[in-house]
KEKE-3310 file (N, C-alpha, C; in steps of 0.2 Angstrom, whole numbers, plus 5000, padded with zeros to 4 digits):
npx = (5521:5510:5508:5504:5493:5485:5484:5478:5466:5461:5460:5450:5439:5438:5444:5457:5465:5474:5488:5505:5507:5495:5486:5475:5482:5491:5490:5488:5476:5471:5459:5450:5434:5430:5422:5408:5403:5393:5401:5414:5425:5432:5447:5455:5471:5475:5488:5492:5497:5493:5476:5466:5458:5446:5441:5427:5419:5408:5415:5421:5423:5414:5412:5405:5406:5409:5399:5392:5390:5384:5391:5385:5380:5390:5397:5402:5416:5417:5429:5439:5445:5454:5460:5469:5474:5485:5488:5495:5487:5475:5465:5460:5449:5450:5445:5435:5432:5422:5427:5424:5423:5433:5441:5446:5454:5463:5470:5476:5484:5492:5500:5508:5503:5505:5518:5531:5530:5539:5551:5557:5555:5553:5542:5527:5529:5542:5545:5553:5562:5570:5569:5564:5552:5544:5538:5549:5549:5555:5572:5586:5602:5610:5599:5583:5566:5553:5538:5528:5520:5511:5505:5513:5525:5543:5559:5574:5592:5606:5622:5640:5641:5630:5623:5617:5605:5598:5587:5595:5608:5622:5620:5621:5618:5614:5607:5595:5578:5565:5549:5553:5551:5556:5566:5573:5584:5590:5595:5592:5601:5604:5591:5587:5584:5595:5598:5606:5606:5598:5586:5580:5564:5562:5552:5540:5540:5538:5525:5518:5519:5514:5502:5493:5499:5513:5530:5539:5551:5547:5539:5536:5542:5530:5530:5522:5520:5514:5497:5497:5511:5526:5534:5549:5565:5572:5588:5601)
npy = (5473:5475:5489:5489:5482:5491:5502:5496:5493:5506:5511:5503:5508:5519:5530:5534:5546:5561:5560:5557:5544:5538:5537:5544:5558:5555:5544:5526:5516:5501:5491:5484:5489:5497:5506:5517:5533:5547:5555:5549:5535:5522:5513:5498:5494:5482:5476:5478:5490:5507:5512:5520:5536:5539:5552:5558:5567:5578:5578:5566:5551:5536:5519:5503:5487:5493:5503:5519:5523:5524:5531:5529:5516:5507:5494:5489:5478:5476:5476:5490:5500:5514:5530:5545:5560:5558:5561:5561:5550:5553:5553:5562:5558:5554:5544:5530:5513:5499:5483:5467:5450:5442:5451:5458:5448:5446:5458:5456:5446:5452:5461:5453:5443:5429:5427:5436:5439:5445:5445:5431:5420:5430:5440:5451:5458:5461:5471:5485:5483:5471:5470:5481:5489:5498:5514:5528:5543:5554:5560:5564:5567:5554:5548:5541:5543:5532:5526:5514:5498:5495:5506:5514:5527:5528:5533:5528:5524:5524:5516:5515:5502:5498:5491:5494:5490:5489:5482:5470:5476:5484:5500:5517:5527:5540:5537:5533:5538:5550:5543:5530:5513:5503:5489:5478:5469:5471:5479:5485:5499:5506:5516:5517:5510:5502:5498:5482:5480:5488:5487:5493:5494:5489:5481:5482:5495:5502:5497:5503:5517:5518:5509:5506:5509:5510:5514:5528:5522:5509:5508:5502:5507:5512:5501:5500:5508:5524:5527:5526:5529:5524:5508:5505:5505:5489:5484:5481)
npz = (5491:5499:5496:5482:5483:5490:5481:5470:5476:5479:5466:5461:5468:5462:5467:5464:5464:5466:5470:5465:5464:5461:5472:5484:5493:5509:5523:5526:5535:5541:5548:5563:5567:5582:5589:5584:5579:5575:5567:5567:5568:5579:5577:5577:5573:5561:5561:5574:5587:5592:5594:5581:5578:5567:5557:5550:5536:5527:5515:5514:5506:5507:5507:5503:5497:5485:5483:5488:5505:5522:5536:5548:5547:5548:5556:5573:5574:5560:5547:5541:5528:5528:5523:5523:5531:5544:5561:5577:5581:5576:5562:5548:5537:5519:5512:5516:5517:5519:5522:5514:5521:5514:5507:5518:5523:5513:5513:5526:5523:5514:5522:5528:5536:5547:5545:5536:5519:5511:5518:5522:5536:5545:5555:5556:5567:5568:5559:5556:5566:5563:5549:5536:5526:5513:5507:5501:5509:5513:5512:5521:5521:5528:5533:5531:5528:5530:5524:5530:5526:5536:5540:5548:5550:5549:5554:5547:5547:5537:5536:5534:5532:5525:5511:5494:5482:5465:5454:5454:5453:5459:5468:5474:5488:5484:5473:5477:5477:5483:5485:5480:5481:5494:5503:5515:5526:5543:5558:5575:5581:5595:5596:5583:5567:5557:5541:5534:5521:5507:5496:5481:5474:5460:5449:5457:5461:5449:5445:5456:5452:5439:5436:5426:5414:5403:5405:5397:5393:5392:5381:5365:5349:5336:5323:5312:5296:5291:5284:5266:5265:5258:5259:5268:5259:5254:5260:5249)
capx = (5515:5504:5507:5501:5485:5482:5483:5473:5459:5458:5458:5444:5434:5437:5447:5464:5467:5477:5495:5508:5507:5489:5482:5475:5487:5490:5492:5482:5475:5467:5459:5443:5430:5428:5416:5406:5399:5390:5406:5421:5426:5438:5449:5461:5475:5476:5494:5494:5498:5488:5470:5466:5451:5445:5436:5424:5416:5404:5419:5424:5420:5413:5410:5404:5405:5410:5394:5391:5388:5384:5396:5381:5378:5396:5396:5408:5420:5419:5435:5438:5451:5454:5465:5469:5480:5485:5493:5494:5482:5468:5465:5455:5449:5447:5441:5434:5429:5421:5429:5421:5428:5438:5446:5450:5459:5469:5475:5479:5490:5497:5505:5513:5500:5509:5525:5532:5531:5544:5556:5555:5557:5552:5535:5525:5531:5549:5546:5556:5567:5574:5568:5560:5549:5539:5540:5553:5545:5560:5579:5590:5609:5610:5592:5577:5559:5549:5530:5528:5513:5506:5503:5518:5531:5548:5565:5580:5598:5611:5629:5646:5641:5624:5623:5611:5604:5592:5587:5601:5614:5624:5619:5623:5613:5611:5603:5588:5574:5559:5544:5555:5549:5563:5565:5579:5585:5595:5595:5592:5607:5600:5583:5587:5585:5600:5598:5612:5605:5592:5584:5575:5559:5561:5545:5535:5540:5535:5518:5515:5519:5510:5499:5489:5502:5520:5534:5541:5556:5546:5535:5540:5539:5526:5533:5518:5520:5508:5493:5499:5518:5530:5538:5557:5568:5576:5595:5604)
capy = (5469:5479:5495:5487:5481:5497:5506:5492:5494:5513:5512:5499:5512:5525:5536:5534:5553:5566:5560:5555:5536:5536:5536:5550:5559:5553:5537:5521:5512:5495:5487:5482:5495:5496:5510:5521:5538:5551:5558:5546:5528:5520:5508:5495:5493:5475:5473:5480:5496:5510:5513:5527:5539:5541:5557:5558:5574:5578:5577:5559:5545:5531:5514:5496:5484:5498:5507:5523:5519:5529:5530:5527:5510:5503:5490:5487:5472:5476:5479:5495:5503:5522:5534:5552:5564:5555:5565:5560:5545:5555:5553:5566:5553:5556:5538:5525:5508:5493:5477:5461:5446:5439:5457:5459:5442:5447:5463:5453:5442:5457:5464:5448:5437:5427:5428:5441:5435:5448:5444:5424:5419:5436:5441:5458:5461:5462:5476:5491:5480:5466:5472:5487:5488:5504:5519:5533:5549:5559:5559:5569:5564:5546:5546:5540:5542:5526:5525:5507:5496:5494:5513:5518:5530:5526:5536:5524:5528:5519:5518:5513:5495:5496:5489:5496:5487:5490:5477:5466:5480:5489:5507:5521:5531:5546:5534:5532:5545:5550:5539:5524:5507:5499:5484:5476:5467:5475:5478:5491:5501:5511:5516:5518:5504:5502:5492:5479:5480:5491:5485:5497:5489:5487:5481:5484:5502:5504:5496:5508:5523:5518:5503:5505:5511:5508:5520:5529:5518:5502:5508:5501:5512:5508:5499:5501:5514:5528:5525:5529:5529:5519:5504:5507:5500:5484:5485:5476)
capz = (5490:5502:5492:5476:5484:5492:5475:5466:5479:5478:5459:5460:5471:5458:5471:5462:5462:5471:5471:5459:5464:5459:5478:5488:5498:5516:5525:5526:5541:5540:5555:5565:5571:5590:5591:5579:5581:5568:5563:5568:5569:5582:5573:5580:5567:5559:5563:5581:5588:5595:5590:5577:5578:5560:5557:5543:5535:5521:5509:5515:5502:5511:5502:5505:5490:5479:5483:5493:5511:5527:5542:5554:5545:5549:5563:5577:5572:5553:5545:5536:5525:5528:5520:5524:5535:5550:5565:5584:5582:5573:5554:5544:5531:5513:5510:5521:5514:5523:5518:5515:5524:5509:5506:5524:5524:5508:5516:5532:5521:5511:5527:5531:5540:5552:5543:5531:5513:5508:5522:5525:5543:5549:5555:5556:5573:5567:5555:5559:5571:5559:5542:5534:5519:5512:5502:5504:5510:5514:5513:5524:5522:5529:5536:5526:5531:5527:5525:5531:5524:5542:5542:5552:5547:5553:5551:5547:5545:5533:5538:5529:5530:5522:5503:5490:5475:5461:5447:5455:5452:5465:5467:5480:5492:5480:5468:5479:5477:5486:5481:5478:5486:5497:5507:5517:5533:5546:5565:5579:5584:5600:5595:5576:5563:5552:5536:5531:5514:5505:5489:5478:5472:5453:5445:5461:5461:5443:5446:5460:5449:5433:5436:5420:5408:5402:5405:5390:5391:5390:5375:5359:5343:5331:5317:5306:5292:5291:5278:5261:5265:5255:5264:5267:5254:5257:5258:5244)
cpx = (5509:5503:5503:5494:5482:5479:5478:5466:5457:5456:5451:5438:5433:5440:5454:5466:5470:5484:5498:5508:5500:5484:5481:5480:5486:5493:5486:5482:5469:5466:5451:5440:5428:5423:5415:5402:5396:5396:5413:5420:5432:5440:5455:5465:5476:5482:5497:5495:5492:5482:5470:5459:5451:5440:5433:5420:5411:5409:5422:5420:5420:5409:5409:5402:5404:5404:5394:5388:5388:5388:5392:5379:5384:5395:5402:5410:5420:5426:5435:5445:5450:5460:5464:5475:5480:5491:5490:5488:5475:5469:5459:5454:5447:5443:5440:5430:5428:5423:5425:5426:5434:5443:5450:5455:5465:5473:5479:5485:5495:5502:5509:5510:5504:5516:5526:5534:5537:5551:5555:5559:5556:5544:5533:5528:5538:5550:5548:5562:5572:5574:5564:5558:5544:5541:5544:5549:5550:5567:5583:5597:5608:5603:5587:5571:5555:5542:5529:5521:5508:5503:5507:5523:5537:5555:5571:5586:5603:5617:5634:5645:5634:5625:5617:5611:5597:5592:5594:5608:5615:5623:5622:5617:5610:5607:5596:5584:5568:5554:5546:5552:5555:5561:5572:5580:5590:5594:5594:5598:5604:5593:5582:5588:5590:5600:5605:5612:5598:5591:5579:5571:5558:5554:5539:5535:5537:5527:5515:5514:5515:5507:5495:5492:5509:5524:5536:5547:5554:5541:5539:5537:5535:5529:5529:5518:5514:5504:5496:5507:5521:5534:5546:5560:5572:5583:5597:5611)
cpy = (5473:5486:5494:5486:5487:5501:5503:5494:5501:5514:5509:5503:5518:5531:5536:5541:5557:5565:5557:5547:5534:5535:5543:5551:5557:5546:5533:5517:5507:5492:5486:5488:5493:5501:5515:5527:5542:5553:5555:5538:5527:5513:5505:5492:5485:5472:5475:5488:5500:5511:5520:5530:5542:5545:5557:5565:5573:5577:5570:5554:5539:5525:5507:5493:5488:5503:5512:5520:5525:5526:5526:5519:5505:5500:5489:5479:5471:5479:5484:5497:5511:5525:5541:5555:5561:5559:5563:5555:5547:5556:5557:5562:5556:5550:5533:5519:5502:5487:5471:5456:5443:5445:5458:5454:5444:5453:5461:5449:5447:5460:5459:5442:5435:5427:5432:5437:5439:5446:5437:5424:5424:5437:5449:5461:5462:5468:5482:5489:5476:5467:5478:5486:5494:5508:5525:5540:5555:5557:5565:5566:5557:5544:5546:5539:5537:5526:5517:5504:5495:5501:5517:5521:5530:5530:5530:5527:5522:5521:5515:5506:5493:5496:5492:5492:5489:5486:5473:5469:5484:5496:5510:5525:5537:5543:5533:5538:5544:5547:5532:5518:5504:5494:5481:5474:5471:5474:5485:5493:5507:5510:5517:5512:5506:5496:5489:5480:5484:5490:5489:5493:5488:5488:5484:5492:5505:5503:5501:5515:5523:5511:5501:5507:5509:5515:5522:5524:5511:5502:5506:5505:5508:5507:5500:5508:5517:5526:5529:5530:5523:5515:5506:5502:5495:5484:5480:5474)
cpz = (5493:5498:5486:5478:5486:5485:5470:5469:5479:5471:5458:5463:5467:5462:5469:5460:5467:5472:5466:5459:5462:5465:5480:5492:5505:5518:5525:5533:5539:5547:5557:5569:5578:5592:5585:5582:5574:5564:5564:5569:5574:5579:5576:5574:5567:5562:5570:5581:5591:5591:5586:5577:5571:5560:5550:5542:5529:5514:5509:5510:5506:5507:5506:5498:5484:5478:5489:5499:5516:5533:5547:5553:5546:5556:5566:5575:5564:5552:5540:5534:5525:5526:5521:5528:5542:5555:5572:5585:5579:5565:5552:5537:5525:5510:5515:5516:5518:5519:5519:5518:5520:5508:5512:5525:5519:5510:5522:5529:5517:5515:5530:5534:5546:5551:5537:5524:5509:5512:5525:5531:5548:5549:5556:5562:5573:5562:5559:5564:5567:5552:5541:5527:5519:5507:5505:5504:5510:5514:5515:5526:5522:5532:5531:5531:5527:5529:5525:5528:5530:5543:5546:5548:5552:5549:5552:5545:5542:5536:5532:5527:5526:5514:5500:5484:5472:5455:5448:5453:5458:5463:5474:5483:5488:5474:5470:5480:5481:5482:5479:5483:5487:5502:5509:5524:5536:5554:5569:5582:5589:5598:5587:5572:5558:5547:5534:5524:5512:5498:5487:5473:5464:5450:5450:5461:5454:5443:5451:5456:5443:5432:5429:5414:5408:5402:5398:5388:5389:5384:5369:5353:5339:5325:5311:5303:5292:5284:5272:5260:5262:5260:5263:5262:5258:5255:5254:5247)
residu = (MET:MET:SER:ILE:MET:VAL:LEU:ALA:PHE:MET:GLN:ALA:LEU:GLY:GLN:GLY:GLN:GLY:SER:GLY:ASN:GLY:MET:PRO:PRO:GLY:GLU:THR:VAL:ILE:GLY:LYS:VAL:THR:ALA:VAL:SER:LYS:ASP:SER:LEU:THR:VAL:THR:ARG:GLN:GLN:GLY:GLY:GLU:SER:VAL:THR:VAL:LYS:VAL:SER:GLU:THR:THR:HIS:VAL:PHE:LYS:ASP:ARG:GLN:PRO:PHE:LYS:VAL:ALA:ASP:ILE:LYS:VAL:ASP:GLU:THR:VAL:PHE:ALA:ARG:GLY:GLU:LEU:LYS:ASP:GLY:VAL:MET:GLN:ALA:SER:SER:VAL:ALA:VAL:LEU:ASN:PRO:GLU:MET:ALA:GLN:ARG:PHE:ALA:GLY:GLY:THR:GLY:GLY:THR:ARG:SER:ARG:MET:MET:PRO:GLY:LEU:GLY:PRO:GLU:ASP:MET:GLY:LYS:LYS:PHE:ILE:VAL:GLY:GLU:VAL:LYS:ALA:ILE:ASN:GLU:THR:LYS:LEU:THR:ILE:ALA:ARG:PRO:ASP:GLY:GLN:THR:GLN:GLU:ILE:GLU:VAL:ASP:GLU:ASN:THR:SER:PHE:LYS:LYS:ASP:ASN:GLN:SER:ILE:THR:LEU:PRO:ASP:ILE:LYS:VAL:GLY:ASP:SER:VAL:ARG:GLY:ARG:GLY:GLU:LEU:LYS:GLY:ALA:VAL:PHE:VAL:PRO:LYS:GLU:LEU:ILE:VAL:GLY:GLY:ARG:GLN:MET:ARG:MET:MET:GLY:ALA:PRO:ASN:SER:GLN:SER:GLN:GLU:GLN:LYS:LYS:PRO:ASP:SER:THR:PRO:PRO:SER:GLY:ALA:GLU:PRO:ALA:ALA:THR:PRO:LYS)
# end
């Protein structure tokens, strides 16, 4: 849900370039601004966690209401959407957008709100502990690196008790690929989250990969004969 919202938002801003799924490369941070300087913002994540320093430069696209905007005009307590390379709590932002109150609320709901929409009965504080959801960034034997919708990256590990499904059909671990959208319940074993099930996101995955087009498998052949061509003979 959150990934689809992020993609739609970036495309609305005209920034849907740079990666295979239609979004600029990097990670996403959404939260309230607690400090502003001429070349950076301090942002408290919407879903908790440590604050992030969002660095801006001459190449950073800054928007408000889909119009170019100045970083210096961003106010403390406004909610921003930032995307870029995140490392050790510092983001080199490629895009920053100031969200209006309605959009900020929609993003808050998309990441789970008070309860998780994708995992009924669980809240955002349970992500990575009782359930996982996100995009597969790397696979190393039984370990998968997941980019979560709250901006965190987490390594999980499957075991012999983990079940795998896609389109309501059982699959195996080798069927899961980097870029797939996955979700599932599980538990912590030691410090590592181990899913009891891992569901590959079917329609959601296709929407992330091609939001404005159909895949080759989905396209229907054109049944209209070319101009001037004789219609096929009717079998007798």
